[in-house]
Structures are given as structure tokens and as C-alpha cells.
N, C-alpha and C positions, 0 to 999 in steps of 0.2 A: 628940510629937516621936519621931524614930526610936530605937530601942533602943540600948543602949550597946554599944561594941565589946568583944570578948574580950580578956582579958589574953593575954600571950605573953612570950617573951623580949624584951630590949631589941634595937630594930633600931638597926644602927650608922649614924651621921650620913651617911656617905659611901656608904651602901647596899650595901657590899661583901658579896659572895656567897661561900660557901666552895667549895673546889675540887671538892667532891662534884658539884656542878650539872653538870659537864662530862661525866660518865659517862652515855653513851647519848644525849647532846644531839642529835647529828647524826640521829637516828632520830625525834626528837619534832618536832612542827609547833610553830609559834610564831604566836601570835595577839596582838592588842591589843585591849583594852576601854577604852572611854572613858565614864566615868561622869558625865553632865551633871546636876547635882543640883536642877535647878530646876523649880518646877511652879507654875501659875497658882493652883490651889488644892489643898488636901491632901484626897484621897479618904479617907472614913471607915474603909477596911479596912487602908490602906497603912501598912507599917512599913518601908518603904525609906528609905535615907538622902537625902531631899529636903527642899527648903526653899521656902517661898512668900516673896514679896518682904519681908513683915513679920518673917521669921525669919532674915534674911541678916546683921543687925548688922554694917554695915560693909562687907561684901563686895558686889560689884557684878557682875551678870551680864555686862556688857560687858567686864569683864576677865578672863572666864574662859578663853576661847580662848588668850590669851597665856601663861596660868599652865599650861594642859594642854599646850601646845608646849614649855614650859620642863621639864616632867617627861618628855616625850618625849626631850629632849636628855639628861636625866639618866639616863633608862633606857639609851638606846645606850651611855653611858659606863660604866655599871655592868656591863652585859652584856659589852662589849669587855674591861673589867679583869679580869673572872671567866674569860677565855680561852675563852668560848663561840664555837662556829662562827658565821659570818655566816648567817643564816636569814632569808629574807624573810618578811614577814607574810602568811600564808595566809588569814587572817580578820581583819576588823576590825569592831567592833560598838559602835556609839553607844547606851547605854542611860540610863535615868534613874529617876525624873524624866521630863522631857519634853525631849529633845535638840532637838527642833524649835521650842522657845520661843526658842532662839538664832537669829540670821539664819543663812540658808544660807552665806553668805560665811565665818562664823566655823566652821561644821561642815566646810566645804572647807578652811579654813586648818588645822585639826587633822589632817584626813585627809592633806593634803599634807606635814605635818610627819612623820607616820609613814612616808610613802613615801619622803621625803627621808632619814630616819634608818636605815630598815630595808630600803626598797624593798617594793613589793608583788608578791607573787607572781603569775605569770601566772594568770590567771582567778581572782584573789583574791575572796572574798566580802565585801561590805562593806555592812553593814546598819545602819540607824537605826530607832529606835522612834519612833513618832509618835502623838499622839492624833487622832482624825478632825478636830477642831476646830482643830489647831495648825499646819496645813500647807494650802496651796491648790495649784492647778494648777501656776503659776509655780514654785512653791517645789519641786515634785516634779521638774519639768523641769530646774531648776537642780541639784538633788541628783544627777540622772542625768548631768549634764554635768560635775559635779565629781568622778565616778568612782564614785558609790554604785550597788549593783547590786540592792538588795533594802531594802524597807521593812515594818516589822512594825507594823500598827495595832492600838491597844487598842481593840477593838470591846467587848469584855466581855459585851454582851447586846444584843438586838434589841428588848428589852421596857422600855417607859419606867418602870413602877414598880421594875424591878429595878436599872435604872441610877441611879434615885433613891436607893434604900437604899446603894447604893455610892458616892454622890456624885459620880457621872461627869456631865459637863457637856455633852457632845455630844448632838446630836439623832440618833436613829437612822437618820433619812433621810440623813444625811451619809455614812454609811459607803459606799454605793453610788457616790457622788460621788468620794470619794477614791480608791477602789479604781480606778474608771474612769480618774482622772487618772494614777494610778501606771502603769497599763497603757500609757497614751498615752506615757509617758515611758520606757517599756521596763524599768521596774523589776519584780523579782519581788515577789510579795505574800504576806504572812503576816498572819493574824487571830488575835489573842488573844482567849480566852474564859474566863470564870469561871462556875463552877457551884455551887449549894448557898448562894446568896445567901438571907438570911432573907426568906420570903414568896414565893420563887420556887417555882413549881411544876414538876411534870415536863412538863406542856404548855407553859409558858413555856419551858423549856430546849430542847424539841424545836422550838419556834418560832425561837428564837435559832440553833440549829444549822442549820435549814433556810435561815434567811436568809443565814447565812455560807455555806454550800454553793452557794446561788443565784448567789453572786458569783464562783464558780469561783477561790478563791485558789490558790496552789501549795501552801500550808502552813498548817496549823491547829494552835495550841497551845490545849488545854483544861485549866485547873487548877481544883481543888477549893478553894473559899474556905477559908482558914485564918484563924481570928480571933486576932490578935496582941494580947498584953497592951500596955496603953497607947495603944491606938488608939481612935479616937472609936466605932468599931463595938463594940469590946469593952465600953466604957462603956454604950452603949445596951443591950447584951444583959444586963448586970449589972443595970441599972435595970428591966428587963423591957420595955421600949419595943418590942424585936424578939425573935424567938426564935432561939436558938443553931441553927447548922447541924445538919441531921440526918444522921448517918453512913450508915443505911440509904438515905435518899434520895439522897444523893451517890453511893453505889454504884450505884444505879438510873440516875442520871444519867450516870455514866461509861459503864456498859453501853450506854446509849443512844446516846451520843457514838460509841461504837466501832462500833455497827451502822450508824448512819446515815452516818458517814464511810466506813466499809468499802464500803456499798452505792454509794456515790458515787465510789468509785475511789481513795479514800485509804488508805494503809497505815500502821499505827503503827510507828514505829522507836524510840520511847522512850516510857514510861508516859504523858506527858502530851502527846505530839506526833505528829501525822500528816502525811504529805506525799503529794503526787500521785505523784512518781516519786522514785527514790533522789537524783536530782540536785537536788531540791528540798528535801532535809532541810538543817536549820541545821548548817553545817559548825562554826560557831563554837562553838554550844552541845554539839556532839557531842565537841569538844576538851576540855570540862570533864569529860565522862563518862568519857573514856578516858585522861585524865591527862597531856594534853599541856602545853606551856609557854604561859603568856600572862602579859602585864604589864598590870595595872590602872591606868589614869590617871584621876585626879579624886579628890575627898574621899570617904573611906569605901571606895574601890575595893580589892578583894582580887586579889593576884597569886600565880602559883605557877611556879617554875622549878626543875626537877629535885628535887623533894622539899622545897623551901624554899617555905614560904607566908607571905605577910605582907599587911597591910592598913593602908591610909591613915588619918591623922587624920581625923575626921568632918567637922568645920564647915569651909565655905568660907573663912572668915577665917584659921582655924588653918592650913589648906592653903596658902594664898596666902602666909603668913607664912614657912612653912618653905622654899618655893620661891625667896622673895625673899632668904632668907639663905643660899642655895645648898646646903641640907641635904636629906636624904631626907624626904619626907612621911609616911614609914611610921610608924605608931603603935607596932606590935609586930611580931613574926614567930614562926615555929616551924619547927624542922626535923624533919620526919616520919621516924621510924625504919622499918625494913624491914617490921615486923609491922604497924604502922598503915597504911602505903601499901598493903599488901596487903589489909587490911580495907576501906579505902576503895575499892580497885579493884572487889572483890566487889560491896561496896554500889551503885557507881554502874554497872558495866558489866552487872550483872544486870538493869538497868532497860532496857537496849536490845535491839532485836530480834536483833541478832547474838549475844546473850547472853554468857556467861562460860565460859571453857576449864574443864571439869571436872578436868582434870589439875592445875590450879592449886590446887584445893581440898585442905585437910588431910584425913587419914585419917578424921575424924569427919564432915567435910563431904561426902566422897564416900560415906560410909556412909548420910547422910541423904537422898541424892538419891532412892532408890528409894521411900522413904515420901512424898517431896513428889510424885513421879509418881502415886502411888496416890491421893494426896488431890486430884489434879487441879490441882496448882499450878505444875507444871513439865511441860514437853512431852516425852512419852517419846522420841518420834522424833528430835528434836533431842539428847536425852541419849545415845542410841545413836551418834550421829555426833560425840560429845564435847563438846557445848555444852549449859549451862545456860539454858534460854529460858522465861520465864513464859508460862503461860496467861493468858487473859483474867481467870479468878479469882486466878491468882498475881500479875497486876498490881495487883489490888485489895488484895492481902495482900503486896506485895513486902516490907515490913519484917519481917513474920513469916517469910517465906522466908529472909531474910538471917540472921535470929537462929538459925534452925534449922541453917544451914550453919556459923555460928561457934560453936555451942555445943558 
């Protein structure tokens, strides 16, 4: 089962936000995340807040769209009562779970509710995640007709034995099919990959990268496998059934990804993300890294508005009960102080290609920059221009760089 939610301050039943959220709100973008917590099977490595049919305990997938629509209306009311300026949704992202386990009509209903409550900005980015075996040609065409602009496929690997360790159910040959159908529908395409799976060799990883690049996606995400406690994979590693991921091999795999993607015309714009052009970058994910506002709809979804962060109750049954009672589905929340917000901004913005403004660092941080350049972790040319930008080596050691800047 997914990990437990963090503790925090009590979330008010009416969701009321403090007046501080109005400060600077007109300069912050607003996005909506919709968490669809359903999966056909649970992948052995997954620690996300997702549920198979046997874990729903009274909740029903067919009721979810109506519940999400109810939270959209609740969000509109909360934001209006807080006195925030009306801001259209510049990005909408359906994640999970597997959003495309729901009928396209349900996804369209939720998207139209967001449009009705906030309106969609001109040129809004509207993305859904999908497994290669959870959507077909007709479904992709109907997503495009409903207003979706982009689909992110969970490819993970092109190598059958790697997919088997990850408990992924799709046939690698399905990926070219769904990418082709998405292109027919006029949708932008992103492919998600995972590297460092137990038993995966560097040759396996290069094979997966080559297969992904051959499909000419607009965007590629490549994430190092992290073994989370409580997952099936963690138990298998404890028993000695498979070996734990090797840090040095994962670093080699990351370098291979950056080299192969770079030669194919993709540029990194965040440590784990590459895009063919700046227009192909995930604007929704960028809003997380740059501290914009977003409302997270669904069980376990996290939200952030003006330095106030909250997270919903996890289980779909508890989530449905809160909404039926007309109260906030939030489990808890926290209000970030100025120092915490500054630290988080450094942690996140140092991971993106634009980098972090050196002038915002404290005296100790500014003093550490020269040493980080000497160690090959920070680009010297960018530092001269006032930005802290990670080198390839720095991306591999991003947490170390941030610790040095905060010490």
C-alpha cells in the first residue's frame, strides 16, 4: 500500500486560506492537477497513492469523476473567498494511477469542470498520463476532441526482462502503436523511462533509449529507480531475490541518457527531463519547480497556493465521504515561512536549466559558488552572468550542491 501522509496543521473544514496568499498572486501562474488513483495492477516499485479494484473498499471508479467535479467547485469557492484574482488554468495535468482506466467521457467531464470553474488559458497545456495498454486509437482521438493537448506514456523500458521486474504489463511493441495513434490525433507525446532496475545492464538501457528516440517523441523523462520501503520490490531485495540498484551504474546510465538524447536533438531543461524544443517542455511540471500555484484534485493530491501547502486524505472512500459532507478533503496543511520558501526555491530551481539567481543566495552560499565551479559542479560562464546552473556532473550530485550552498 502507499506510504502514509505527512502530519501538519489541522486543515479547516471550509478550506479557508489566509490573506497572505494574495501577495504576489497576480504574478503567479495557476494550474490544476487531477489525481486518478486507479490501477489495473500495482507495479512492484510503485509507492504512489494508487488502488487496484480489490483495495477500493466500497469506493467505485465510476463515481470518481463526479467527486472530482465536486472538488473543482469547492476549489473555486475557496479561492474566491480568499480574495485571489481570477486566473485561468494555464496547465491541467491528469496523473495517477492510470487516468486512462476511466472512460474518456469521465476525463472530459473533469476537464470541462475545470474550464467552467476557472476557464482554460489560451494555449493551455492539458496532459494525461497513460499506460501503453490503457488507451487505443479511438480513445486518443476522443481525448484530443475533448481538449487534451498532450499525452505522457509510461514506457519505462523497451526490454522485456526489465519490464517484468517492474511488473509492467504492456508489450514493448505496443509503444510505437500508441505513439503513432497519438500523433494522428494531433497530441504532443512524452515518454517516461526508468533506469537502474535490478538486472538491467547498460546495454539494456541504451536499447531502451534508442527505441524511445526512434519514435521521435517531443519530450522524454528519465528517472532513476528509487526503492521505496513497503513496496513489493523492496521486499524482493530484502529477501535477496534481486539486487539493489547500483548507484555507480545509475550514474553511468544517466550520462548515457544525456549523451544519446543530446545527439538526437533533445536538450535537458530539468535534471530528469529533456525536450526537443523549449515549447515541448512540460509547463505543468515546471510550475512545481518554480513555485507557482496549483490545486490538486483527488485522493492524496497535494496543493500549493501562495506558500500554503496541503494534501488530501488518501483513500478514495474517505475522499468521497468528505466531499459528500461538503467539507474540505484536506488531511492537513502547512504554511511555509520565508526561510523555508527560500530553501525550497533553491532546491528546485537549481535543478532547471535556467538555474538559480546567485544574487538570492546568502553570503555563505555566494562564497561557495567559486569552489563548486572549481569542482566541476556549476557552470562558470553561467555564474559570471549571475545564474547558478549545474554541469552534467552537478546534476548527478545536485543534492550535494544544494547542501554546500545552504551550509
